[in-house]
BAKE-178338 format. One line per field, with one value per residue: x negated, y, z negated of N, C-alpha, C, CB in turn; residue number from 1. Coordinates in steps of 0.2 Angstrom, whole numbers, plus 5000, padded with zeros to 4 digits. Atoms other than C-alpha are relative to their C-alpha. Glycine has a CB too. Layout:
BEGIN
nc1	(X_...) $
nc2	(Y_...) $
nc3	(Z_...) $
cac1	(X_...) $
cac2	(Y_...) $
cac3	(Z_...) $
cc1	(X_...) $
cc2	(Y_...) $
cc3	(Z_...) $
cbc1	(X_...) $
cbc2	(Y_...) $
cbc3	(Z_...) $
nr	(NUM_...) $
END
This chain:
BEGIN
nc1	(5003_4999_5006_4999_4999_5007_5000_5006_5000_5005_5002_5008_5003_5002_4997_4993_4999_5002_4995_4994_5001_5000_4993_4996_5002_4997_4992_5000_5001_5006_5002_5006_5001_5004_5002_4999_4995_5003_5000_4993_4997_5004_4998_4993_5000_5002_4995_4993_4998_4993_5000_5006_5000_5005_5001_5000_5007_5006_5004_4999_4993_4996_4995_4994_5002_5000_4993_4998_5003_4998_4992_5000_5002_4995_4995_4998_5003_4998_5005_4998_5005_5001_5004_5000_4996_4994_5001_4994_4998_5005_5000_4994_5000_5005_4998_5001_4994_4999_5005_5001_5005_5004_5001_4995_5002_5000_4994_4996_5001_4998_4992_4998_5002_4995_4993_5000_5001) $
nc2	(4998_5004_5001_4999_5006_5001_5002_5003_4999_5005_4997_5000_4994_4996_4994_5001_5002_4994_4995_5002_5000_4993_4998_5004_4997_4993_5000_5003_5007_5002_5003_5004_5002_5006_5000_5006_5004_5003_4996_4998_5005_4999_4994_5002_5005_4996_4995_5000_4994_4999_5000_5002_4998_5004_5000_5006_5002_4999_5006_5006_5002_4994_4998_5004_5005_4997_4999_5007_5001_4995_5002_5006_4998_4995_4998_4993_4995_4998_5001_4997_5001_4995_5002_4997_5004_5001_5006_5000_5007_5003_4998_5002_5008_5002_4998_4992_4996_4995_4999_4994_5001_4995_4996_4998_4994_5002_4998_5006_5005_4997_5000_5007_5002_4996_5003_5006_4999) $
nc3	(4994_4994_4997_4993_4995_4997_4993_4997_4993_4997_4993_4999_4997_5006_5000_5001_5007_5004_4999_5003_5007_5002_4999_5005_5007_5001_5002_5007_5001_5002_4994_4999_4993_4998_4993_4997_5004_5006_5005_5002_5004_5007_5003_5002_5005_5005_5002_4997_4997_4998_4992_4996_4993_4996_4993_4997_4998_5004_5001_5004_4999_4997_5005_5001_5005_5006_5002_5003_5006_5005_5001_5004_5007_5003_4996_5003_4996_4994_4995_4993_4995_4995_4995_4993_4996_5004_5004_5005_5002_5003_5007_5003_5001_5005_5006_5001_5001_4995_4995_4996_4995_4999_5005_5005_5004_5007_5003_4999_5005_5006_5000_5001_5007_5004_4999_5003_5007) $
cac1	(5077_5081_5067_5063_5068_5052_5049_5036_5031_5023_5015_4998_4997_4989_4996_5014_5012_5004_5017_5032_5025_5022_5040_5048_5038_5044_5062_5058_5054_5040_5030_5017_5010_5003_4994_4999_5011_4999_4996_5015_5019_5005_5012_5030_5024_5017_5031_5050_5054_5071_5067_5055_5052_5043_5036_5037_5020_5006_4991_4992_5011_5025_5039_5052_5041_5038_5057_5060_5047_5053_5072_5068_5060_5074_5091_5091_5079_5085_5075_5074_5065_5057_5050_5046_5055_5073_5071_5088_5094_5078_5077_5095_5094_5079_5088_5085_5099_5096_5085_5078_5070_5055_5053_5063_5063_5058_5074_5083_5075_5078_5097_5098_5090_5102_5117_5112_5110) $
cac2	(4995_4989_4981_4985_4973_4964_4961_4950_4956_4942_4950_4947_4963_4974_4991_4985_4976_4992_5003_4993_4990_5009_5013_5000_5007_5025_5018_5010_4992_4983_4976_4963_4960_4944_4941_4923_4909_4900_4915_4919_4902_4904_4921_4914_4900_4913_4925_4926_4938_4946_4948_4940_4948_4936_4938_4924_4923_4921_4911_4894_4893_4903_4912_4899_4886_4898_4901_4882_4880_4895_4890_4873_4881_4894_4898_4915_4925_4935_4930_4941_4935_4946_4943_4951_4937_4933_4919_4923_4905_4898_4908_4906_4887_4887_4896_4915_4927_4939_4943_4958_4959_4969_4983_4988_5004_5003_5012_4996_4985_4998_4999_4980_4978_4992_4984_4967_4974) $
cac3	(4840_4858_4866_4884_4898_4904_4922_4931_4948_4959_4974_4982_4991_4978_4984_4984_4967_4959_4967_4961_4944_4942_4948_4936_4921_4924_4923_4906_4910_4902_4917_4921_4938_4946_4963_4966_4961_4949_4939_4939_4932_4918_4914_4913_4902_4890_4890_4893_4906_4909_4928_4940_4957_4969_4986_4998_5006_4994_4990_4982_4983_4991_4982_4985_4976_4962_4961_4959_4946_4936_4938_4931_4915_4912_4918_4909_4920_4934_4949_4965_4980_4993_5010_5027_5035_5031_5018_5009_5010_5005_4989_4985_4987_4976_4962_4965_4960_4974_4989_4997_5014_5017_5019_5004_4994_4976_4972_4979_4966_4952_4957_4958_4940_4933_4941_4933_4915) $
cc1	(5001_4994_5001_5001_4993_5001_4993_5000_4995_4999_4993_4998_5000_5004_5007_5001_4999_5006_5007_5000_5000_5007_5004_4998_5003_5007_5001_5000_4993_4998_4994_5000_4995_4999_5002_5005_4997_5000_5007_5003_4996_5003_5007_5000_4998_5005_5007_5002_5007_5001_4994_5002_4995_5000_5000_4993_4995_4995_5002_5007_5004_5005_5005_4998_4999_5007_5002_4997_5003_5007_5000_4998_5006_5006_5002_4997_5004_4994_5002_4994_4999_4996_5001_5005_5007_5000_5006_5002_4996_4999_5006_5001_4995_5002_5000_5007_5001_4994_5000_4995_4996_5001_5006_4998_5000_5006_5005_4999_5002_5008_5002_4999_5005_5007_5001_4999_5005) $
cc2	(4996_4999_5001_4993_4999_4997_4997_5001_4995_5002_5000_5006_5006_5007_5000_4998_5006_5005_4998_5000_5007_5003_4997_5003_5007_4999_4996_4993_4999_4995_4996_4998_4994_5000_4994_4996_4997_5005_5002_4994_5000_5006_4998_4995_5004_5005_4999_5006_5001_4999_4998_5002_4996_5001_4993_4997_5002_4995_4995_4997_5005_5001_4995_4994_5003_5001_4993_4998_5004_4998_4994_5001_5004_5002_5008_5006_5002_5000_5003_4998_5005_4997_5004_4996_4999_4993_5000_4993_4996_5001_4999_4993_4998_5003_5008_5003_5005_5000_5007_4999_5006_5003_5003_5007_4998_5002_4994_4995_5003_5000_4993_4998_5004_4997_4993_5000_4997) $
cc3	(5006_5003_5008_5004_5003_5007_5002_5007_5003_5007_5001_5003_4994_5000_4998_4993_4995_5001_4996_4993_4997_5000_4994_4993_4999_4999_4994_4999_4998_5006_5000_5007_5001_5007_5003_4996_4994_4994_4997_4995_4993_4996_4997_4994_4993_4997_5003_5003_5002_5008_5003_5007_5003_5007_5003_5002_4996_5000_4995_5000_5002_4994_4999_4995_4993_4997_4997_4994_4994_4998_4996_4992_4997_5005_4998_5004_5006_5005_5007_5004_5005_5005_5006_5004_4996_4997_4995_4998_4997_4993_4996_4998_4995_4993_4999_4999_5006_5004_5003_5006_5001_5006_4996_4997_4993_4996_5001_4994_4993_5000_4999_4992_4996_5001_4996_4992_4996) $
cbc1	(4993_5005_4997_4993_5006_4997_5002_4999_4998_5003_5003_4999_5005_4993_4999_5003_4995_4994_5002_5002_4993_4996_5003_4999_4992_4999_5003_5007_5001_5000_5000_4999_4997_5003_4993_4994_5002_4993_4996_5004_4998_4993_5001_5004_4994_4994_4998_5005_4996_5002_5002_4999_5000_5000_4993_5005_4999_5003_4993_4999_5003_5003_5002_5002_4993_4997_5004_4998_4992_4999_5003_4995_4994_4997_5006_4997_4993_5003_4998_5000_5002_4997_5002_4993_4997_5007_4993_5005_5003_4993_4999_5006_4998_4993_4997_4996_5000_5000_5001_4998_5004_4992_4996_5003_5005_4994_5003_4999_4992_4998_5002_4996_4993_5000_5001_4995_4999) $
cbc2	(5002_5004_4992_5003_5001_4995_5006_4992_5008_4993_5007_4994_5003_5001_5004_4994_4995_5003_5001_4993_4997_5005_4999_4993_5000_5004_4996_5002_4997_4996_5005_4994_5005_4993_5002_4996_4995_4997_5007_5001_4993_5001_5006_4997_4995_5004_5007_4998_5001_5006_5007_4992_5007_4993_5004_5000_5003_5002_5003_5002_4996_4998_5007_4997_4997_5007_5002_4995_5001_5007_5000_4995_5004_5006_4996_5000_4999_5008_4992_5008_4993_5007_4993_5001_4993_5000_5000_5004_4997_5000_5008_5003_4997_5003_4997_5003_5003_5007_4994_5006_4999_4998_5007_4995_5006_5004_5006_4997_4999_5007_5002_4995_5002_5007_4999_4995_5007) $
cbc3	(4999_5004_4999_5003_5005_4996_5005_4998_5001_4999_5001_5005_5006_4999_5006_5005_4998_5002_5007_5003_4998_5004_5006_5000_5000_5007_5006_4998_5007_4993_5006_4995_5004_4997_5001_5001_5005_5002_5002_5006_5003_5002_5004_5006_5001_5001_5002_4994_5007_4998_5002_4999_5001_4998_5002_5006_5008_4992_4998_4993_4993_5006_5002_5007_5002_5001_5005_5006_5000_5002_5006_5002_5000_4997_5000_4993_5001_5000_5001_4999_5004_4997_5002_5003_5002_5005_4996_5003_5007_5003_5000_5004_5007_5001_4995_5006_4993_4996_5006_4995_5007_4999_5003_4995_5001_4996_5003_5007_4999_4999_5007_5004_4998_5002_5007_5003_4998) $
nr	(1_2_3_4_5_6_7_8_9_10_11_12_13_14_15_16_17_18_19_20_21_22_23_24_25_26_27_28_29_30_31_32_33_34_35_36_37_38_39_40_41_42_43_44_45_46_47_48_49_50_51_52_53_54_55_56_57_58_59_60_61_62_63_64_65_66_67_68_69_70_71_72_73_74_75_76_77_78_79_80_81_82_83_84_85_86_87_88_89_90_91_92_93_94_95_96_97_98_99_100_101_102_103_104_105_106_107_108_109_110_111_112_113_114_115_116_117) $
END
């Protein structure tokens, strides 16, 4: 049996987090959501996620800091940074594999994940 690919969505805006998680679940992904960087690091310490999608601006630590910490732990996860501001270079320098600028369509994320399978 093939296991579902697991995705960690790190987004402090609850409507965005819930919407993205719901869309990913309908596309067959196993999804967990977190509202800040600290809880994301805790979740990643407990589970190996295939994909991590992290917003930039969040409480406690920003998405670039989250990316740096997660990339030090594992080179296997696909990390996607997202931000309203153009933080592409910051995320990529921290070890992210891709960047999407808000507003993005959930289909953009799904397409990116399917392309990276």
